[in-house]
C-alpha positions as CSV (number, residue, x, y, z in Angstrom):
1,M,91.2,95.8,100.2
2,S,92.8,95.6,103.6
3,Y,95.8,97.6,104.6
4,R,98.5,97.5,107.3
5,T,101.9,98.9,108.1
6,F,104.7,97.3,110.2
7,T,108.4,97.8,110.9
8,D,110.7,94.8,110.3
9,S,113.7,93.9,112.5
10,R,116.0,96.2,110.4
11,G,113.8,99.2,111.2
12,I,112.3,99.3,107.7
13,E,108.7,100.4,107.5
14,W,106.5,98.3,105.2
15,Q,103.0,98.9,103.8
16,V,101.1,95.7,103.2
17,W,97.8,95.3,101.4
18,D,95.9,92.5,99.7
19,V,95.1,92.5,96.0
20,F,92.3,90.5,94.4
21,P,92.7,91.1,90.6
22,S,89.9,92.3,88.4
23,T,91.8,91.5,85.2
24,D,93.5,88.5,83.8
25,V,96.8,87.6,85.6
26,R,99.1,84.7,85.6
27,H,97.6,81.5,86.9
28,T,99.7,81.6,90.1
29,L,98.1,85.0,91.0
30,Q,94.5,84.4,90.1
31,G,93.5,84.0,93.8
32,G,95.1,87.3,94.8
33,W,98.3,88.2,96.6
34,L,99.7,90.4,99.3
35,T,101.8,93.4,98.3
36,F,104.6,94.4,100.6
37,Q,106.1,97.8,99.8
38,S,108.9,99.8,101.4
39,A,110.6,103.0,100.2
40,Q,113.2,100.8,98.5
41,E,111.4,97.7,97.2
42,K,108.1,95.8,96.5
43,R,107.4,92.2,97.1
44,R,104.4,89.9,96.4
45,L,103.2,86.8,98.2
46,A,100.6,84.5,96.7
47,P,98.2,83.2,97.8
48,V,96.9,85.6,100.4
49,P,97.2,84.0,103.9
50,L,93.7,84.2,105.5
51,Y,95.1,85.3,108.9
52,W,97.4,88.1,107.7
53,M,95.3,90.9,109.1
54,S,95.5,89.5,112.6
55,A,99.2,88.4,112.4
56,N,101.7,90.1,114.6
57,D,104.7,92.0,113.2
58,L,106.9,89.0,113.6
59,E,104.6,86.9,111.5
60,L,104.3,89.6,108.9
61,A,108.1,89.7,108.7
62,R,108.1,85.9,108.1
63,L,105.5,86.4,105.3
64,L,107.7,89.2,103.9
65,D,110.7,86.9,103.8
66,A,108.6,84.4,101.8
67,A,107.4,87.0,99.4
68,K,109.1,87.4,95.9
69,P,110.6,90.7,94.7
70,V,108.6,92.5,92.0
71,T,110.7,93.5,89.1
72,G,109.6,96.3,86.8
73,R,106.3,98.2,86.8
74,G,103.3,96.1,85.8
75,A,105.4,92.9,85.7
76,G,103.3,89.8,85.3
77,G,100.0,91.4,84.5
78,T,99.5,93.1,87.8
79,D,96.2,94.6,88.7
80,R,96.0,98.4,88.9
81,S,95.2,98.2,92.6
82,E,98.8,97.0,93.2
83,T,100.3,100.2,91.7
84,N,100.0,102.2,94.9
85,P,98.9,101.4,98.4
86,P,95.4,102.5,99.5
87,P,95.1,106.0,100.9
88,G,95.3,106.4,104.6
């Protein structure tokens, strides 16, 4: 699991990490996803862009804009590794 933080143009800090599920999930998420989490919301982007770890903050913000809001805890059969960001 890879992990990064960045600050968007509104000054909101986001934690971003990739999730590759070890359990059954919806077909659209089988290849994994990026989780974007701020203090106020969580979003998910699938599939994981291969370049995301080397992307600059502007590109991460573009990926964030394309990500879909996550509604409810455990919605859509999420993997346990998405519940909280990795320590560090």
